[in-house]
N, C-alpha and C positions, 0 to 999 in steps of 0.2 A: 480510395486512398490517395489518388492523384492530387487532390486539393487539401485534404484534411491533414496529411502529414506535414507539408510545408507550413500550413497555418498553425499547427500545434508546435512545431519547432520554433517558429518566429516568436510566438507568444511566450513559450516556456523560457527561452534564453535571452529575450530582450528585457533589460532591467526596467525600462520605462513602461512597457506593456505589462510586465508582471506586477509592477507597482499598481497599475490600474485595476488588476484583478482582485486586489485586497478588498475585502468587505463584500464582494459579490456573493459569497457563499451565504451571507445573512440576508440577502435580498430574495424575496420570492420570485419565481420564474416570471409570473405575470407582471410584477413590478419591473423586473429587468427588461422585459419587452417594451415597456413604456419609456425606458431611459435611452437617450441617444448615445451614452457612453459605450455601449456594446459595439457600435459601428466602427470604433477605432481599434477594437481588439480582434485580430484575425480569426482566432479559433471560435470565439463566441459569435461573431458575425456570420461565419460560415455555417455554424450549427443552426442558427436562427434563420438565416437566409433573407432574401430580399422581401419576403412577405412579413417579416418580423413576427413569426409565429413558431412555437415549438408545441405542436398540438397534441402529440401522443406521449404517453408515459415513457416510452422508450427514449425518445429524443430529450425529454426533460431530465430523465435520470442521467443520461450520458453527459449532458451539460453540467449538472450538479457535481458529478464525479470528477469531471475534468477541471472544474474550478477548484475543487478541493485539492486535487493532485498538484496543480500549478501553485496554489497558495502555500501548501505545505513544503513543496520543493524550494520555494524562495524564502521560507522562514529562516532566520538566522543568516548565516553566510556560507556560500560555497566558494572554495578557493578559486580566485579569478583566473589564475593560470590554467587550472584544470578545466574550468568551464570553457574558456576560450579554445583550449586544445581540442576538447570534445566537439564543440560547435563547429570548428573548422573541419573536423573529420566528417561530420554529418553533411556539411555543405559540399564537400569535395567528393562524396561518395553517395549518390542518390539511392543506390540499392541498399547500402548499409543503413541509411536513414529510414528507408521504407521498412526494412526488416525490424529495426530496433524500435522506432517510434510507432510503427504500425502495430507491433506486438503490445506496446503499452496501451494504445488506444483500445485494442480488443479486450485487454484485461480490464480497463476502466469500464468498458461497455457491459462487462459481465457482472460488475459489482452492484450490490444493492445497498450495503452499509457503507457510509462515507468513511468510516474508520479504516476500511480495507484500502481505499484510495489514498488515505493518509499514510498508511504503512507502505504502500507501493511507492509513494513519492520519497519516503525516507530511504528505501532500498535503492531507488534510482539515484538519489543524491550520493549515497555511499559508493555506488558504481562509478559515477562521474568523478568522484574524488579518489578512485582507484583503491578504496578500502576493500571492496569485493570485485570480482570479475563478472562478466556477462552471464556465465553459467551459474554463478552464485545468485545473481539477481533473478534469473529464471526459476531457480529452485525455491528461493524465498517467496517469489510471486505465486508459485504453485502451492506452497504451504499456506500462504495467506488466503488464497482462494478457497481452500478446503477447511480452514479453521473456523471454529465457533467463536464469535466475538466474546461471549461470556467466559470462555476458557482462558482468554488473555489475562484476566485478573488472577487466575491461578498461576499462570506462567510468570507474571510479574512478582507474585509472592514467593515463588520458588527462586527467582532471580535475586530477590532481596533477602533470601534465606529466612523468610517468615514462615514458610512451609517446608518441612523436611521429610514428612512421611504422610501416608494416606489417612492417618487418624485426624489430620488437620484440614481435610478437604474432601470433596466428593470423588470417590474412586473412579466413577465413569468419566469424569472430566480429565483426570490424570490419564486414563486409558486412551482417550482421544488424542491427547498431547503426545503420548508415546507413539501412537499410530502415525503421527505427523513427523516423528523423528526428532522432536524438540526436547523430550525428557526420557531419561533412563530410570529404571526402577530395580531395586534388589529387595529380596525378602527380609522383612524385619521380624515378624512373628507369625505364627499360624495357630489358629484355634480350631481344633478338630471336634466336630460334633456329628450330627447326622449328615447325610449326604447333602441336604439343602442348607445346612447351617455352618459348614466349614468356612472359616474366614481367614484370609491372609492379608496382613498389613505389610506395606512396602515402604522402604525409603525412596525418596524421589530426589533427583538431581538433574541439572541441565545436561543434555548431550553436547558434543562439540558443535553441532549445528545450532542447537538451542542457545549456546553461549553467544555466538555471533549474531543470531537473530535478535536476542534480547539486548545486546550491546548497542545495536542500531535502533531498535524499537523504543527502548526505555531510557537511553542516555541522551 
């Protein structure tokens, strides 16, 4: 982490470097290795190294997840005063930077779906802007790591009030979202048949955690 955290911090918060990252997500790793542009981007240069290779799947995946995270973080605008305030805190406290950015890198390293790195960046941006605190960020990161990407469509529909009960979606997906703490359910109706045929339909609504999660994820 001695080298990767400073390289990640510099690339993430420097507007010129972050601008250079745009479009890299659409370039294949092999094509990226052939481009000289990576040499000016600290985090990419560090991951590829002097040999200009990212030979194993692990390294390639981390590079793709990191590019996705940085690009999403820099989409739109982050309040400049909040950004500079946090960057100064990272610069002045190396242990704080190691703990915070090191955790982000470890989370990115565990991701397979780029969507999860995109969500992680949105939560980190909300943290920088003081919409959520660090504990909230860690909780949302944990929820994201355990979520099924396909279930986010159900969550979005609940957020948009297009789904209000389990007759309108697959119950097992709702149950997974309940397990993550994003959705609450209450009994709507129960059909009693044989032991194997008893069926309960439930109303679904966002939990307090789910409302904040969705407001950052979908807005």
